TIKEMI-553802 format. One record per residue (C-alpha): residue number from 1; z, x, y. Coordinates in steps of 0.25 Angstrom, whole numbers, plus 5000, padded with zeros to 4 digits. Layout:
BEGIN
i / z / x / y
NUM / Z / X / Y;
...
This chain:
BEGIN
i / z / x / y
1 / 5001 / 4999 / 4999;
2 / 4996 / 5005 / 5012;
3 / 5006 / 5006 / 5026;
4 / 5007 / 4994 / 5031;
5 / 4998 / 4994 / 5045;
6 / 5007 / 4985 / 5053;
7 / 5019 / 4995 / 5049;
8 / 5027 / 4985 / 5042;
9 / 5028 / 4977 / 5054;
10 / 5028 / 4961 / 5049;
11 / 5029 / 4948 / 5056;
12 / 5042 / 4947 / 5049;
13 / 5048 / 4959 / 5058;
14 / 5043 / 4952 / 5070;
15 / 5048 / 4938 / 5069;
16 / 5060 / 4940 / 5079;
17 / 5052 / 4947 / 5088;
18 / 5042 / 4935 / 5088;
19 / 5053 / 4925 / 5089;
20 / 5060 / 4931 / 5102;
21 / 5073 / 4937 / 5095;
22 / 5069 / 4951 / 5091;
23 / 5078 / 4960 / 5097;
24 / 5074 / 4974 / 5092;
25 / 5058 / 4972 / 5091;
26 / 5057 / 4987 / 5095;
27 / 5061 / 4990 / 5080;
28 / 5050 / 4982 / 5076;
29 / 5039 / 4983 / 5088;
30 / 5032 / 4995 / 5094;
31 / 5031 / 5010 / 5089;
32 / 5040 / 5012 / 5077;
33 / 5040 / 5024 / 5067;
34 / 5040 / 5018 / 5054;
35 / 5038 / 5025 / 5039;
36 / 5029 / 5014 / 5030;
37 / 5027 / 5015 / 5016;
38 / 5013 / 5018 / 5010;
39 / 5011 / 5017 / 4996;
40 / 5003 / 5027 / 4993;
41 / 5010 / 5038 / 5004;
42 / 5022 / 5033 / 5004;
43 / 5031 / 5033 / 5016;
44 / 5022 / 5033 / 5029;
45 / 5027 / 5037 / 5043;
46 / 5022 / 5031 / 5054;
47 / 5023 / 5021 / 5068;
48 / 5022 / 5007 / 5068;
49 / 5017 / 5001 / 5080;
50 / 5018 / 4987 / 5084;
51 / 5015 / 4979 / 5096;
52 / 5018 / 4964 / 5100;
53 / 5004 / 4959 / 5106;
54 / 5002 / 4945 / 5100;
55 / 4989 / 4940 / 5109;
56 / 4981 / 4954 / 5106;
57 / 4970 / 4955 / 5099;
58 / 4971 / 4971 / 5095;
59 / 4980 / 4981 / 5096;
60 / 4978 / 4995 / 5093;
61 / 4987 / 5007 / 5094;
62 / 4984 / 5020 / 5101;
63 / 4990 / 5033 / 5103;
64 / 4991 / 5048 / 5102;
65 / 4991 / 5046 / 5087;
66 / 4976 / 5040 / 5088;
67 / 4971 / 5047 / 5100;
68 / 4973 / 5035 / 5107;
69 / 4963 / 5027 / 5100;
70 / 4969 / 5013 / 5098;
71 / 4957 / 5009 / 5087;
72 / 4963 / 5018 / 5076;
73 / 4976 / 5011 / 5076;
74 / 4974 / 4995 / 5076;
75 / 4986 / 4987 / 5074;
76 / 4988 / 4975 / 5066;
77 / 4994 / 4961 / 5069;
78 / 5009 / 4959 / 5063;
79 / 5005 / 4944 / 5056;
80 / 5014 / 4934 / 5066;
81 / 5020 / 4942 / 5076;
82 / 5010 / 4946 / 5088;
83 / 5013 / 4960 / 5084;
84 / 5004 / 4970 / 5081;
85 / 5007 / 4983 / 5072;
86 / 5003 / 4996 / 5066;
87 / 5008 / 5009 / 5059;
88 / 5002 / 5023 / 5062;
89 / 5006 / 5033 / 5052;
90 / 5011 / 5046 / 5057;
91 / 5015 / 5041 / 5071;
92 / 5029 / 5043 / 5075;
93 / 5037 / 5046 / 5088;
94 / 5030 / 5053 / 5100;
95 / 5016 / 5046 / 5097;
96 / 5011 / 5039 / 5109;
97 / 5004 / 5025 / 5107;
98 / 4999 / 5012 / 5115;
99 / 4994 / 4999 / 5111;
100 / 4979 / 4995 / 5112;
101 / 4980 / 4980 / 5114;
102 / 4967 / 4971 / 5115;
103 / 4972 / 4960 / 5121;
104 / 4971 / 4943 / 5121;
105 / 4962 / 4945 / 5132;
106 / 4953 / 4956 / 5126;
107 / 4958 / 4967 / 5133;
108 / 4964 / 4981 / 5128;
109 / 4976 / 4985 / 5134;
110 / 4983 / 4999 / 5129;
111 / 4997 / 4996 / 5129;
112 / 5009 / 5004 / 5128;
113 / 5021 / 4999 / 5117;
114 / 5029 / 4987 / 5122;
115 / 5040 / 4992 / 5113;
116 / 5038 / 5008 / 5115;
117 / 5051 / 5015 / 5113;
118 / 5045 / 5027 / 5121;
119 / 5034 / 5028 / 5131;
120 / 5025 / 5038 / 5139;
121 / 5031 / 5041 / 5154;
122 / 5023 / 5036 / 5164;
123 / 5013 / 5037 / 5169;
124 / 5009 / 5036 / 5155;
125 / 5012 / 5025 / 5145;
126 / 5011 / 5027 / 5131;
127 / 5022 / 5022 / 5121;
128 / 5028 / 5033 / 5112;
129 / 5032 / 5031 / 5097;
130 / 5046 / 5034 / 5097;
131 / 5057 / 5035 / 5086;
132 / 5072 / 5037 / 5092;
133 / 5080 / 5049 / 5084;
134 / 5091 / 5049 / 5094;
135 / 5106 / 5048 / 5089;
136 / 5116 / 5041 / 5096;
137 / 5130 / 5046 / 5099;
138 / 5135 / 5033 / 5105;
139 / 5142 / 5027 / 5095;
140 / 5156 / 5028 / 5102;
141 / 5150 / 5023 / 5114;
142 / 5143 / 5010 / 5109;
143 / 5157 / 5007 / 5101;
144 / 5163 / 5009 / 5113;
145 / 5154 / 5001 / 5122;
146 / 5155 / 4990 / 5111;
147 / 5171 / 4989 / 5112;
148 / 5170 / 4986 / 5127;
149 / 5169 / 4973 / 5135;
150 / 5160 / 4979 / 5147;
151 / 5165 / 4967 / 5156;
152 / 5179 / 4974 / 5156;
153 / 5176 / 4989 / 5158;
154 / 5171 / 4997 / 5169;
155 / 5158 / 4998 / 5172;
156 / 5151 / 5006 / 5183;
157 / 5137 / 5008 / 5181;
158 / 5127 / 5019 / 5187;
159 / 5114 / 5013 / 5188;
160 / 5104 / 5025 / 5186;
161 / 5088 / 5025 / 5186;
162 / 5086 / 5038 / 5177;
163 / 5072 / 5043 / 5185;
164 / 5081 / 5046 / 5197;
165 / 5094 / 5047 / 5195;
166 / 5090 / 5063 / 5194;
167 / 5075 / 5063 / 5194;
168 / 5068 / 5070 / 5183;
169 / 5081 / 5068 / 5173;
170 / 5077 / 5066 / 5158;
171 / 5086 / 5057 / 5149;
172 / 5092 / 5070 / 5143;
173 / 5095 / 5076 / 5157;
174 / 5100 / 5063 / 5161;
175 / 5110 / 5063 / 5149;
176 / 5116 / 5074 / 5156;
177 / 5116 / 5072 / 5170;
178 / 5117 / 5058 / 5172;
179 / 5128 / 5056 / 5161;
180 / 5135 / 5066 / 5169;
181 / 5135 / 5060 / 5181;
182 / 5138 / 5047 / 5176;
183 / 5149 / 5052 / 5170;
184 / 5155 / 5060 / 5182;
185 / 5153 / 5046 / 5190;
186 / 5160 / 5038 / 5179;
187 / 5151 / 5027 / 5177;
188 / 5152 / 5018 / 5166;
189 / 5138 / 5015 / 5164;
190 / 5124 / 5019 / 5168;
191 / 5112 / 5009 / 5171;
192 / 5101 / 5015 / 5169;
193 / 5088 / 5008 / 5176;
194 / 5077 / 5003 / 5167;
195 / 5074 / 5012 / 5155;
196 / 5062 / 5007 / 5149;
197 / 5050 / 5012 / 5151;
198 / 5043 / 5010 / 5165;
199 / 5031 / 5019 / 5171;
200 / 5034 / 5016 / 5185;
201 / 5047 / 5022 / 5191;
202 / 5048 / 5015 / 5203;
203 / 5050 / 5002 / 5195;
204 / 5063 / 5009 / 5192;
205 / 5061 / 5005 / 5176;
206 / 5060 / 4990 / 5179;
207 / 5046 / 4989 / 5176;
208 / 5046 / 4992 / 5162;
209 / 5035 / 4995 / 5152;
210 / 5041 / 5000 / 5141;
211 / 5054 / 4991 / 5136;
212 / 5057 / 4999 / 5126;
213 / 5053 / 5014 / 5130;
214 / 5063 / 5022 / 5138;
215 / 5058 / 5029 / 5150;
216 / 5051 / 5040 / 5145;
217 / 5051 / 5048 / 5158;
218 / 5066 / 5052 / 5156;
219 / 5064 / 5055 / 5141;
220 / 5063 / 5050 / 5127;
221 / 5070 / 5038 / 5121;
222 / 5079 / 5046 / 5114;
223 / 5083 / 5054 / 5126;
224 / 5087 / 5042 / 5132;
225 / 5095 / 5038 / 5121;
226 / 5102 / 5053 / 5124;
227 / 5105 / 5048 / 5137;
228 / 5111 / 5036 / 5133;
229 / 5119 / 5041 / 5124;
230 / 5124 / 5052 / 5132;
231 / 5129 / 5042 / 5143;
232 / 5136 / 5035 / 5132;
233 / 5143 / 5048 / 5127;
234 / 5147 / 5049 / 5141;
235 / 5154 / 5032 / 5141;
236 / 5142 / 5028 / 5150;
237 / 5136 / 5014 / 5147;
238 / 5120 / 5014 / 5148;
239 / 5115 / 5001 / 5156;
240 / 5101 / 5000 / 5155;
241 / 5092 / 4991 / 5165;
242 / 5082 / 4981 / 5157;
243 / 5071 / 4975 / 5162;
244 / 5067 / 4963 / 5153;
245 / 5063 / 4952 / 5166;
246 / 5049 / 4960 / 5167;
247 / 5039 / 4971 / 5166;
248 / 5029 / 4981 / 5170;
249 / 5017 / 4976 / 5173;
250 / 5008 / 4990 / 5167;
251 / 4997 / 4985 / 5161;
252 / 5000 / 4995 / 5148;
253 / 5013 / 4988 / 5146;
254 / 5019 / 4975 / 5142;
255 / 5009 / 4966 / 5152;
256 / 4998 / 4956 / 5145;
257 / 5001 / 4966 / 5134;
258 / 4991 / 4958 / 5123;
259 / 4983 / 4953 / 5135;
260 / 4993 / 4942 / 5137;
261 / 5006 / 4938 / 5145;
262 / 5014 / 4945 / 5132;
263 / 5027 / 4949 / 5138;
264 / 5025 / 4943 / 5151;
265 / 5022 / 4928 / 5155;
266 / 5009 / 4924 / 5158;
267 / 5010 / 4915 / 5169;
268 / 5014 / 4924 / 5182;
269 / 5025 / 4915 / 5187;
270 / 5033 / 4919 / 5175;
271 / 5027 / 4932 / 5170;
272 / 5026 / 4940 / 5185;
273 / 5039 / 4945 / 5192;
274 / 5035 / 4945 / 5207;
275 / 5044 / 4954 / 5211;
276 / 5042 / 4966 / 5203;
277 / 5028 / 4964 / 5198;
278 / 5030 / 4963 / 5184;
279 / 5029 / 4955 / 5172;
280 / 5040 / 4945 / 5167;
281 / 5043 / 4946 / 5153;
282 / 5041 / 4932 / 5145;
283 / 5054 / 4929 / 5139;
284 / 5048 / 4917 / 5133;
285 / 5041 / 4923 / 5123;
286 / 5048 / 4928 / 5111;
287 / 5042 / 4943 / 5108;
288 / 5045 / 4946 / 5123;
289 / 5060 / 4941 / 5120;
290 / 5061 / 4951 / 5109;
291 / 5054 / 4962 / 5116;
292 / 5066 / 4961 / 5127;
293 / 5076 / 4957 / 5119;
294 / 5073 / 4970 / 5109;
295 / 5072 / 4978 / 5122;
296 / 5085 / 4975 / 5126;
297 / 5092 / 4977 / 5114;
298 / 5083 / 4990 / 5112;
299 / 5089 / 4997 / 5124;
300 / 5104 / 4994 / 5118;
301 / 5102 / 4997 / 5103;
302 / 5091 / 5010 / 5104;
303 / 5096 / 5016 / 5117;
304 / 5112 / 5010 / 5117;
305 / 5111 / 5005 / 5131;
306 / 5124 / 4998 / 5135;
307 / 5118 / 4988 / 5144;
308 / 5106 / 4982 / 5151;
309 / 5105 / 4978 / 5165;
310 / 5094 / 4968 / 5164;
311 / 5085 / 4969 / 5177;
312 / 5081 / 4956 / 5185;
313 / 5088 / 4945 / 5178;
314 / 5087 / 4936 / 5190;
315 / 5071 / 4936 / 5189;
316 / 5072 / 4933 / 5174;
317 / 5081 / 4921 / 5176;
318 / 5072 / 4914 / 5187;
319 / 5058 / 4909 / 5186;
320 / 5057 / 4909 / 5200;
321 / 5063 / 4922 / 5203;
322 / 5056 / 4928 / 5215;
323 / 5045 / 4915 / 5214;
324 / 5041 / 4906 / 5223;
325 / 5038 / 4890 / 5220;
326 / 5027 / 4889 / 5211;
327 / 5028 / 4905 / 5206;
328 / 5037 / 4901 / 5195;
329 / 5039 / 4892 / 5183;
330 / 5052 / 4883 / 5180;
331 / 5057 / 4884 / 5168;
332 / 5056 / 4871 / 5158;
333 / 5067 / 4865 / 5166;
334 / 5060 / 4867 / 5179;
335 / 5070 / 4878 / 5182;
336 / 5069 / 4891 / 5187;
337 / 5077 / 4897 / 5176;
338 / 5070 / 4906 / 5166;
339 / 5076 / 4901 / 5153;
340 / 5066 / 4913 / 5145;
341 / 5075 / 4923 / 5152;
342 / 5089 / 4915 / 5150;
343 / 5086 / 4915 / 5136;
344 / 5082 / 4930 / 5134;
345 / 5094 / 4936 / 5143;
346 / 5103 / 4927 / 5135;
347 / 5097 / 4932 / 5122;
348 / 5097 / 4946 / 5125;
349 / 5110 / 4947 / 5132;
350 / 5117 / 4941 / 5119;
351 / 5109 / 4949 / 5110;
352 / 5113 / 4963 / 5117;
353 / 5128 / 4959 / 5118;
354 / 5129 / 4954 / 5103;
355 / 5123 / 4966 / 5098;
356 / 5127 / 4977 / 5107;
357 / 5143 / 4977 / 5109;
358 / 5147 / 4982 / 5123;
359 / 5133 / 4982 / 5128;
360 / 5130 / 4974 / 5143;
361 / 5119 / 4967 / 5150;
362 / 5118 / 4965 / 5164;
363 / 5110 / 4956 / 5172;
364 / 5103 / 4960 / 5186;
365 / 5104 / 4947 / 5190;
366 / 5103 / 4942 / 5205;
367 / 5105 / 4927 / 5206;
368 / 5116 / 4918 / 5203;
369 / 5111 / 4914 / 5188;
370 / 5124 / 4910 / 5182;
371 / 5129 / 4917 / 5169;
372 / 5122 / 4928 / 5169;
373 / 5134 / 4937 / 5163;
374 / 5139 / 4924 / 5155;
375 / 5137 / 4924 / 5139;
376 / 5125 / 4917 / 5134;
377 / 5134 / 4907 / 5127;
378 / 5140 / 4904 / 5139;
379 / 5127 / 4901 / 5147;
380 / 5125 / 4914 / 5153;
381 / 5114 / 4924 / 5151;
382 / 5122 / 4934 / 5144;
383 / 5123 / 4946 / 5153;
384 / 5136 / 4956 / 5153;
385 / 5135 / 4958 / 5167;
386 / 5127 / 4955 / 5180;
387 / 5123 / 4962 / 5191;
388 / 5132 / 4956 / 5204;
389 / 5120 / 4955 / 5213;
390 / 5127 / 4947 / 5223;
391 / 5138 / 4958 / 5225;
392 / 5129 / 4967 / 5225;
393 / 5121 / 4961 / 5238;
394 / 5133 / 4957 / 5245;
395 / 5141 / 4971 / 5244;
396 / 5129 / 4980 / 5248;
397 / 5125 / 4969 / 5261;
398 / 5141 / 4969 / 5265;
399 / 5140 / 4986 / 5262;
400 / 5128 / 4988 / 5272;
401 / 5134 / 4980 / 5283;
402 / 5140 / 4988 / 5295;
403 / 5157 / 4988 / 5292;
404 / 5159 / 4980 / 5305;
405 / 5149 / 4968 / 5300;
406 / 5156 / 4967 / 5287;
407 / 5166 / 4958 / 5290;
408 / 5156 / 4947 / 5294;
409 / 5151 / 4949 / 5279;
410 / 5165 / 4951 / 5271;
411 / 5160 / 4940 / 5260;
412 / 5149 / 4948 / 5256;
413 / 5159 / 4957 / 5248;
414 / 5168 / 4946 / 5245;
415 / 5158 / 4935 / 5240;
416 / 5155 / 4941 / 5228;
417 / 5168 / 4938 / 5223;
418 / 5166 / 4923 / 5221;
419 / 5156 / 4926 / 5211;
420 / 5161 / 4940 / 5205;
421 / 5165 / 4932 / 5192;
422 / 5153 / 4924 / 5189;
423 / 5146 / 4935 / 5181;
424 / 5150 / 4949 / 5175;
425 / 5146 / 4957 / 5187;
426 / 5141 / 4971 / 5189;
427 / 5141 / 4976 / 5204;
428 / 5128 / 4983 / 5206;
429 / 5123 / 4993 / 5216;
430 / 5109 / 4996 / 5211;
431 / 5098 / 5003 / 5213;
432 / 5090 / 4991 / 5219;
433 / 5101 / 4992 / 5231;
434 / 5097 / 5005 / 5234;
435 / 5082 / 5004 / 5234;
436 / 5071 / 4998 / 5243;
437 / 5076 / 5001 / 5257;
438 / 5090 / 4994 / 5253;
439 / 5095 / 5007 / 5256;
440 / 5106 / 5016 / 5249;
441 / 5120 / 5014 / 5247;
442 / 5121 / 5023 / 5257;
443 / 5111 / 5018 / 5266;
444 / 5116 / 5005 / 5265;
445 / 5130 / 5008 / 5270;
446 / 5130 / 5007 / 5285;
447 / 5134 / 5017 / 5296;
448 / 5137 / 5032 / 5297;
449 / 5137 / 5042 / 5283;
450 / 5153 / 5041 / 5281;
451 / 5154 / 5025 / 5282;
452 / 5141 / 5024 / 5271;
453 / 5148 / 5033 / 5263;
454 / 5161 / 5025 / 5265;
455 / 5155 / 5011 / 5264;
456 / 5149 / 5017 / 5252;
457 / 5162 / 5020 / 5245;
458 / 5169 / 5007 / 5248;
459 / 5158 / 5000 / 5243;
460 / 5159 / 5007 / 5229;
461 / 5174 / 5006 / 5229;
462 / 5171 / 4990 / 5231;
463 / 5160 / 4990 / 5220;
464 / 5169 / 4997 / 5210;
465 / 5182 / 4988 / 5213;
466 / 5175 / 4975 / 5214;
467 / 5172 / 4967 / 5201;
468 / 5159 / 4969 / 5192;
469 / 5155 / 4982 / 5187;
470 / 5148 / 4992 / 5194;
471 / 5134 / 4998 / 5195;
472 / 5128 / 5008 / 5207;
473 / 5114 / 5016 / 5207;
474 / 5112 / 5030 / 5206;
475 / 5114 / 5037 / 5219;
476 / 5122 / 5025 / 5226;
477 / 5135 / 5033 / 5218;
478 / 5132 / 5045 / 5228;
479 / 5128 / 5036 / 5240;
480 / 5113 / 5043 / 5240;
481 / 5107 / 5040 / 5253;
482 / 5094 / 5035 / 5251;
483 / 5089 / 5024 / 5244;
484 / 5086 / 5027 / 5227;
485 / 5071 / 5031 / 5224;
486 / 5067 / 5032 / 5211;
487 / 5057 / 5044 / 5212;
488 / 5068 / 5053 / 5216;
489 / 5082 / 5057 / 5211;
490 / 5095 / 5051 / 5218;
491 / 5099 / 5061 / 5230;
492 / 5109 / 5068 / 5222;
493 / 5110 / 5080 / 5233;
494 / 5118 / 5070 / 5242;
495 / 5129 / 5067 / 5231;
496 / 5134 / 5080 / 5235;
497 / 5136 / 5077 / 5250;
498 / 5147 / 5071 / 5257;
499 / 5148 / 5056 / 5257;
500 / 5139 / 5054 / 5244;
501 / 5147 / 5062 / 5236;
502 / 5159 / 5055 / 5240;
503 / 5153 / 5042 / 5235;
504 / 5148 / 5048 / 5222;
505 / 5164 / 5053 / 5220;
506 / 5168 / 5039 / 5223;
507 / 5160 / 5032 / 5213;
508 / 5165 / 5042 / 5203;
509 / 5179 / 5038 / 5207;
510 / 5177 / 5024 / 5207;
511 / 5170 / 5024 / 5193;
512 / 5183 / 5032 / 5189;
513 / 5193 / 5023 / 5196;
514 / 5187 / 5011 / 5191;
515 / 5185 / 5015 / 5177;
516 / 5201 / 5017 / 5177;
517 / 5204 / 5005 / 5183;
518 / 5201 / 4992 / 5174;
519 / 5206 / 4983 / 5186;
520 / 5193 / 4986 / 5191;
521 / 5183 / 4982 / 5180;
522 / 5191 / 4975 / 5168;
523 / 5190 / 4961 / 5175;
524 / 5177 / 4964 / 5183;
525 / 5173 / 4950 / 5178;
526 / 5186 / 4942 / 5179;
527 / 5193 / 4937 / 5191;
528 / 5206 / 4941 / 5186;
529 / 5202 / 4955 / 5190;
530 / 5200 / 4954 / 5205;
531 / 5206 / 4948 / 5217;
532 / 5204 / 4948 / 5233;
533 / 5215 / 4955 / 5240;
534 / 5209 / 4952 / 5253;
535 / 5192 / 4948 / 5253;
536 / 5195 / 4941 / 5268;
537 / 5196 / 4954 / 5277;
538 / 5182 / 4953 / 5284;
539 / 5188 / 4959 / 5295;
540 / 5191 / 4972 / 5289;
541 / 5180 / 4972 / 5280;
542 / 5190 / 4975 / 5269;
543 / 5191 / 4968 / 5255;
544 / 5202 / 4970 / 5245;
545 / 5204 / 4965 / 5231;
546 / 5209 / 4968 / 5217;
547 / 5206 / 4971 / 5204;
548 / 5213 / 4968 / 5192;
549 / 5215 / 4970 / 5179;
550 / 5225 / 4962 / 5173;
551 / 5236 / 4966 / 5162;
552 / 5232 / 4963 / 5149;
553 / 5238 / 4966 / 5135;
554 / 5239 / 4981 / 5133;
555 / 5233 / 4984 / 5147;
556 / 5242 / 4984 / 5160;
557 / 5236 / 4978 / 5172;
558 / 5229 / 4985 / 5185;
559 / 5225 / 4981 / 5199;
560 / 5218 / 4988 / 5210;
561 / 5215 / 4985 / 5224;
562 / 5204 / 4989 / 5231;
563 / 5201 / 4988 / 5246;
564 / 5189 / 4989 / 5252;
565 / 5186 / 4992 / 5268;
566 / 5173 / 4991 / 5271;
567 / 5175 / 4993 / 5286;
568 / 5174 / 5004 / 5293;
569 / 5189 / 5005 / 5298;
570 / 5201 / 5009 / 5288;
571 / 5210 / 4999 / 5286;
572 / 5225 / 5004 / 5286;
573 / 5237 / 4996 / 5282;
574 / 5228 / 4984 / 5276;
575 / 5237 / 4974 / 5267;
576 / 5231 / 4971 / 5254;
577 / 5238 / 4962 / 5244;
578 / 5241 / 4967 / 5230;
579 / 5246 / 4961 / 5218;
580 / 5257 / 4971 / 5215;
581 / 5267 / 4979 / 5222;
582 / 5269 / 4996 / 5220;
583 / 5260 / 5006 / 5220;
584 / 5243 / 5004 / 5221;
585 / 5237 / 5017 / 5220;
586 / 5224 / 5022 / 5228;
587 / 5214 / 5024 / 5217;
588 / 5201 / 5025 / 5225;
589 / 5199 / 5027 / 5240;
590 / 5184 / 5028 / 5244;
591 / 5189 / 5036 / 5258;
592 / 5194 / 5047 / 5250;
593 / 5190 / 5061 / 5254;
594 / 5184 / 5064 / 5239;
595 / 5174 / 5053 / 5242;
596 / 5170 / 5058 / 5256;
597 / 5180 / 5047 / 5263;
598 / 5189 / 5052 / 5276;
599 / 5202 / 5052 / 5267;
600 / 5209 / 5046 / 5277;
601 / 5212 / 5032 / 5273;
602 / 5219 / 5030 / 5260;
603 / 5234 / 5025 / 5254;
604 / 5239 / 5039 / 5251;
605 / 5236 / 5034 / 5235;
606 / 5242 / 5022 / 5235;
607 / 5250 / 5009 / 5242;
608 / 5261 / 5001 / 5240;
609 / 5259 / 4987 / 5236;
610 / 5272 / 4980 / 5241;
611 / 5277 / 4965 / 5240;
612 / 5271 / 4959 / 5253;
613 / 5262 / 4948 / 5249;
614 / 5246 / 4950 / 5255;
615 / 5232 / 4943 / 5252;
616 / 5240 / 4933 / 5242;
617 / 5246 / 4945 / 5234;
618 / 5261 / 4949 / 5232;
619 / 5260 / 4963 / 5236;
620 / 5252 / 4971 / 5247;
621 / 5251 / 4985 / 5252;
622 / 5245 / 4991 / 5264;
623 / 5231 / 5000 / 5262;
624 / 5221 / 5008 / 5270;
625 / 5208 / 5006 / 5266;
626 / 5197 / 5016 / 5272;
627 / 5186 / 5014 / 5281;
628 / 5174 / 5008 / 5271;
629 / 5183 / 5012 / 5261;
630 / 5190 / 5007 / 5248;
631 / 5203 / 5009 / 5242;
632 / 5208 / 5004 / 5226;
633 / 5223 / 5004 / 5223;
634 / 5227 / 5002 / 5209;
635 / 5241 / 4996 / 5207;
636 / 5251 / 5007 / 5200;
637 / 5262 / 4996 / 5195;
638 / 5273 / 5007 / 5190;
639 / 5274 / 5012 / 5204;
640 / 5284 / 5007 / 5210;
641 / 5285 / 4993 / 5204;
642 / 5295 / 4993 / 5192;
643 / 5287 / 4983 / 5184;
644 / 5274 / 4987 / 5182;
645 / 5272 / 4975 / 5172;
646 / 5277 / 4965 / 5182;
647 / 5265 / 4972 / 5193;
648 / 5255 / 4970 / 5182;
649 / 5259 / 4955 / 5179;
650 / 5259 / 4952 / 5194;
651 / 5246 / 4958 / 5195;
652 / 5240 / 4949 / 5184;
653 / 5247 / 4938 / 5190;
654 / 5241 / 4940 / 5203;
655 / 5227 / 4937 / 5196;
656 / 5229 / 4923 / 5191;
657 / 5234 / 4919 / 5207;
658 / 5221 / 4926 / 5214;
659 / 5207 / 4922 / 5214;
660 / 5194 / 4934 / 5213;
661 / 5188 / 4926 / 5223;
662 / 5188 / 4931 / 5239;
663 / 5195 / 4922 / 5250;
664 / 5184 / 4922 / 5260;
């Protein structure tokens, strides 16, 4: 019996793919090294090539192994599947190839493999046969991850565009330099902007052509695996931007793959994204759902990614997103909700959380769609977290105002607390906020250089102490002066200069102090973890609040008080209410000389809370807050109070009597 010409692939193997519930289709489609049995010669090694092209009239395989003459390798239909396949003996890892597809419109198209595991770097685009040889060493990390409850753990995320962090570095070089830097800064996670193959750098990875192929300009897939393995060895989780809403228009990739709108919608009212100039996936087609569901699981399974940040969720949820009347098609009930996308996102989230313990999914969703981070069985979309775009917009608007004008916009800081617990939020200062004329964080801050850096430090102290997980984009941690540009490296020389160095060291200490104090993260998504002290000091531009970790069995309680002064004048002897008397140790002061502050405004390391009621609390203390600065205090119950247990009980009791909402 001769070797099966389709490489042993059958319609039965592809049943799940055709029914829309295959979550591992990369194990069946694309270029896969196999050893088949020949009755005369015994085992025969080669590669099975297969591709979904149901409307094609013919499919051929061209590659370096046949001098790019597709007529030498014709693919055969796999009955009942819409898939074409062939087996090529002796071909393995490293071989370049493309599919020649005769479309339903009688036009031959040269296409890359939608399931390619590796591709040539732009401007070339051939697919490459690839079989991983990597041996992971992160079993302990995966076990640890699976034991954690992400919502009750610290999370400070460093968002990275690999091509411009330090331009020219490979995955192997990043495995040394990026890991060392992120470890030194103390982040818990990195978020890598899209890792999937994209030919145009200016798209930042959001116009994908190879969904299963890591970006090849930085090295091979196994070299990316090594980078991720090293991050895990350093205790750093890896989140990847994932783009299931739309895809690139390059003619050699997914668009009109078999001469028809195969991956996209035929109707441009549903299949064309007017903002981004890209095609929208047809999530009503079973095979497209299988393709994308498999892709999500692929990155978590094959590359040990710890989470997916899903790009552009709002554009997926609304049929009329960025469209005028008459430019969109209502759903079957006449509404603007994209029911196919809702179903798809719910299915993906449910599958990933069920199969990969400890992973997270994060939605970039900019509207008030209800239940984005609510469980699917409770009517939600099933994401673990949602970016808090409202907080980001309001906070940055306030940040950019002249201090003298901030008193008239006090609510821009307090308003976010009105919905802070409606979702599980991440507080993002992302790449989108430091490009396209918006200005860097340095440029956004008003007034002279000293005040710019002071404002930046105060803002980050506010972000790190406010309920929600934290994310900042690379370069903002040292106050890069200019906007980010993907064509060049970050301005690392600035990080050693006055002001910039201070911000960088502050971020390092924010991460350290934040991780050491559960009050700042354990109850990010529970009102019991927050109470305003004073949300109404409009004239003084100050905000003060408490973060709590209530006592629980086997764990003492903890309270941290935060006071932020967004005015240009110091506040001396500012009385703040506190839930317990005794010593409150100053654990952070953004005006410290270490951070290139003045070093002139502080509390000599501590304040003493006495039983003088204030702000609805039983005790209070007078504190000094620097101009454009922030101070954090931790309650130390063993000094000088005799019964520390009583103090912690008092703190816990206070939570039940107070509201997390602002009083304005």
